[in-house]
N, C-alpha and C positions, 0 to 999 in steps of 0.2 A: 896490631896485627891489620898486616898488606891486606889492600883491596882482594885479590885471588885467594889468601885462603879464609878469608874470612866468608866466600863466596860456597866455598863446601860444604861452611858452618851454616850454612841456608836450606842445602838441600830438601833437607826433609819439608821446611814451611815452604817452597817454591813448589812442591806438590800440590800445596793447596792454591795458590797462587796460577797453577798453571789448568785449576777447574774453573775459578775464577777468569780467565783469560788475562790474569798479569797486570801491570801498572808499574807508575813509575817512571826514569829516564831511562833511555837504552843503555845507557852504559854499568846501570848496576848490576852486577850481576847476581845478584840474590835473585833475581829475576827471571821466570820460563814463561813458555804458554806463547801462544796464536802469537796475540798480541803484543808480549813484546820482543816478541819475534821479526814483527814488522818493525816498530820501533828496530830492531838492532838493525837492520840491513837499511832502514831508512838509511841512518846516519853513517851508516858505511859506505853508503851512494854517497852522501856529502862530503866526506874525509877524504872518503878513497882508498880508508884502510880495511884489509881482509876481517872477515869474521871468524874466529877461532870456534867451534860448535865442539865444545863436550857431550860425549853421550857417554853418561851413566848410569847406577845402579847401585837402591841402595845393597840388594846382598851380594855385590859385585866385590871380591877380596879385595883384588888390587885395585878398587876404586877409593877402596875405604884409606891403602896405601897411597896414594896420590893425593887426596884430599889430604894427607899428616902432611905432606913435603910438601904444599901448594906454598907454601910460605918462604920457601927458598930463594933469593937475591936473584939465582937466575931466571925463575919463573918470575917474577912480577916485574923485570926488564922490560919483559913482551907487552904489559899493558899497553903504553905508551903505541905500539907497532901495530892493535889487533883490534875487536871488538868483539873481549872474548861470551860467549852463549852456554850457557849448563842445560843439556836437556835431560830430563830423567828419562832413562828409557821408558820405566811402568805407568809412569804417568797418563790419566787418561785425557783421551786430545790429544794426543802429539806422534800417531801412526802416520800421519797424513805428510808431517810434519820431517819424522822419522825414514816416510818412505823416498821422502826426495833426492835425501843425500842421503842416506846410512840402509844400503843394504841388510846388512846384519855385520854377522861374523867375530862379533865377541864384546867387550867395555874391558875397561874404558875404550873409548875411542875418538879420538880424535881427526876433525874435522875444519880444514883452511879453505873456506867460500871467499873467492874475488868481490867487490863490491857491484859485480855482474851478475854473479851468482853461482861462474865458472869452479868449479874445485879444482883445486891447485894443489891438493896432497890429501891422502887418507891414512890413518895407520891405529892400528890395536895397540892395546896395553900401555903399557909405564915402565919406561926404562931408567926409574927415577929423575931426579929433577934438571941434571944439570944435561941431561943427553935427550931430555924432553923440550928443553931449551932450543937444545942445536938444529932437535928436528922441523922445530918450530922456524927458528929465522932464518935455516936452507932455503923454507918454501916460499915466503917472503916474497914478495914483488922484492927489485934490486929498489925501485924507485921509496918501496918502506923500509926496509933495510937498518936506516942506518939512529 
């Protein structure tokens, strides 16, 4: 199974990791929480790749559809161009991070954030794997979209 799809399989476990502060490599998409957010953004600054922040929730029907389609090749090809990070909307301890980048407006929500912390794009919903991949690719700075 591809890494992107595997990440959504870990969403329930990630909620537990949030409370524990996260651990592991910054590119491990099963991790969430402030500690792993810091590692993710540090890795982004180091290699110049943007962070793909996905805000999801266990109660969200569209989030479940999104999770089931994340194994699509069009979505998986994005992995080398971004640092994906999954944020459980309802997990304890995530309010500060949510308020910094995500003012609300529904889930699933995707935010593309530059290595410097500048918002490159934000959108909600799940248009399907191929359309999602196009949305992300359009917002990745030209030096990163190759």
